[in-house]
N, C-alpha and C positions, 0 to 999 in steps of 0.2 A: 762323346762329340767327334763328329768326323771332322767338320770345319766350321768355324765360327769365330765369332769374338766376343770380347770381355770388357765392358765400358769402354769402348773402342772411341776417340776425341780425336779429330782432325783440325787443326788450325792452319790456313792459309795465310801465309806472309806475318808470321805472328812476330809481336812486338813492334808493329809499324801501324799507321793511322791506317791502315787498308787490310789489317788482319781481320779475318774473315773464320768462324767457328763453323766450318761444314757438317762436321758430324759431332754428337754431344753423346757421350756414355751409350752407346749402340751394344748391345748385347744381344745376339741370335745366334744359332746353331742349325747345322744343315746336316741331316743324315747321310749314311752312305747310299747313294742308289737313288735318291730321293730328286725329284723334279720340283724346284721353287720357284716362287716369282718375287721381285722386288718390284713395288709400285710407290708412286707418290708424284705430287705435282712436281711442275720443271722448280730445279734449284732445290729438292729435297734432299740432296746428298745421294743420290743413288749410285752415278759415276765413280764418287769420291769413296764408297763403302767397297765395290767391286774391286778397284785398284789397289786396296790392302790386301787382298786375298791371295793374289799372287805376288806381294812384296813390290809393287811400282810405286806405293805410296807409304811412308813409314807413318805411324803412330803418334801424335804429339802425346798422348797418354793413352792408357789402358793396353790389350792386347790383340793380336790376332793366332787363333789357335787352329793348329792341325793334327789329326790324331791324337787329339790331349795335349799338346806341347806348342808351347809359345813360338812363334815366327820371331827369327831376330833377323838381324841385318848383316849376318856374315856372307860376304859373295859366294861361299861354296855351299851356304845352307839355302841361300836362294834361288842357287840356280838347280839344285836340285828339286824345289819347290816348283820352279815352273816348268820343269819336265813332267810333273804329274798335275797341275793345275793350268788350263789354256782359258786366255782370254781374247774375245773376239770383239773389237771395238766396235764403234756405232758405226761408223766411216772406214769403209774397207781402206780408202785410202792413205788413211794413216797407219796403214802397217804394210804396206806396198813398199819395196825399195830395190826390186830385182827388175831384171829384163826382161825376163818368159816368165810364164806361168809355172813350167818346169822349176826354175831357180827359186821362185817363189816358193812354193811348196816344198822344194828340197832343203830348204835353209835350215829348218830346225832340226832332221835327222842328219844331216852334213854335220850339224854343230855338236850333235851328241856322239857323233865318231862311229855313224853307219857305214859299212862297207858300201861302196858305190851300187853295186847290185842291189844292196839292200834299200839305198836311195831310191832307186828307181820302181822298186816293188812298193815301198811306201807313199811315193808320189800316186803313182797310177792308181792305188789301192783307196787312197784317201780322195783322189778325183771322184772315180766311180763309187765310193760310198756317200758322196754329197749328189750323185747323178748327172756329173760331169763326164763329156768323152774325151779322155785324154788325146787321142788323137787328133780332135779337131782343136784343142787349144793348147796343147804344151809349148807351142812355140810364138804364142801371142804374147803381147805386152800386157800386164795385167790392167792397164788404161784404156786399153780398147776394148774392154769387154762391156756389156750392158751392166746396168746394177745390180740385177739378181745374180748374174753371174759373177762379179766382184764378189758379192757377198759369200756366195758359196765356194769362190777361192780361197777368201780369208779363212773359212770355215776348214776346207782341205789343209790348210796351211797348219792350222791348230790339230787337226785330227789326224796329221802325218805323223806326230811323235807318242800317238796312245795317251792320251792325259787321262786320268782317271775322274778329275772334275773339269765342264767346260762351262764358263762364265761368259755370255752373251750381253752388251750393252747394245738395248734399241736395235736389235737383231733385224728387225723388219722396215726399218726407216727407208722409204724413198722406193718401196717393194709395192707393187698392186695386190688385191686379193688372193689372185691364182697362186702369186708367188709366196705369199705368206702363208697361205695354207700350205702349200709345198714343202716350205721350210719347216713349220709345225710338225708335220708327218715325218720328215726325215729325223726329228729331234724326237719324237716319240719312238721311232724304229732302232735309232742307235741307244735311246736308255731302257727298250726293251731287250735287245740283242746283246749289249754289252755291258749292262749295269751302269753306265756312264751317270755318274751325277750332273746335273745340269740346273745353273740359277741363270734367270732371266731377267733383266730389268728392260721394262716395256711398257708404251701406254696403249700397244693394241692387245685388250683381253678378251675379244671376241675368242680367237684362237686359240690362245696362251691359257686362259684360264682351265679350258678342258685337259690340257696336261697337268696341270700342278697340282700337286699334294698339301701345300704350304703357301701360305703368301705373306710375305713381311710390308707392310704400310710403313714409309719414311713420311716425316714432314719437317722442313726447317731444322733437318739434322737430327731429328729424333725418330727412335724407332716408335708407333704411337700404336700399331695394331699388330698382331702377329696371330697365325693360327692356323687349322684346316681351311682350304678354300673355300669349302662351303659354309664353315662359318663365317669369315671375312666377310663373303659377297651377301651375308644375311643381314649384315649391318649397312642397308641403304642410306640411312638419312645420317649417321655419322660418317661415311663415305662422302656423301655430298657437301656436307660440312667440311672435309678437309679439301675439297676442289676436286671430287675423283668420282668417274663414273663407274657404271657397272658392265659387264658383257650384256649383250644387246639381250640375249637368251633371257637373263634375268631381269632386265627390266621390264620385258613381255611379262613375263610370270607375276611379277609384281601389278601390273597394269590390270590383269585379270583377275586378281584378286580384290583389287579396287573395285572392280564391277560387280563382285560379289560372288564370283565364282572360287570354289573350294579347292585351291591348288596350292601347292607349296611355294614359295618364292627363295627357296634356298637351292636352286637350279642354275647351273653354270654352263650347261651343253646341250645341244642339241638333241642328241639321244635322251636326256632325262629331261628333256620338254616334251619328247614325243612318247615318252611313258606316261610322264604327268596327264599331259591331255588324252590319252586313252584311257586312263583310270578314270578322269573325269565324263568323258563320253559313257564309259561302262555303268557311273554312278546313277548318270541323267537318263539312262535306256531301261533302268530297273522300275 
């Protein structure tokens, strides 16, 4: 196991009248170099789960595992863990606290002891990696940027210290369709070029599904489904009962099948749909 949990339970405000069991014995594992999705209705425990993976939250019971070892609460151990596992929050503003984009992206390399010339290289490289122009943005205040730029600066701030795992909580919140597509293309390139392991919590399945090898489905703090992407999105009725939709491409394939056309319904990418429809046309022309 590269990273995962074993019977992870988390209760907010335990021992009080407001106690809330947000996670209930969640066991899952993520392979090195994999891209995976965590999906579920609002309040299902997605954000709580991912905040355990780099030690921001401590389990009430159960354990978090990284490279087969239990993640403890020792400060030095957690610091080492956070050098290897980067988390981008749902709202970029939640992780901004510097006066300039440069200082924001430079924060982690500086705290990891990089020499100043190495910090400069890391900052410039990270901004370029996410498609931003360093010369245009380095002296800007992060809060003066557009929603899309804020999202990319937050991502660059994490990529600046070269993590092995990247965790993103609703990374497309507030972005238009063009910006969403660009962000997911960027994640695909990062995974392909560097082997970065990526875990994404998202409601926007159309773009994200095309990237993912595995999907984990949470409801009311429990892991209720998990498996290969094609397998999970073939469970249309079960997902609908959980209050979840399917990628638009998958829904279209189901509609075609319901109209009597001989098409697969475990399709979740535009390329897969194109190939399936071309096969259908070929069969009909014979």
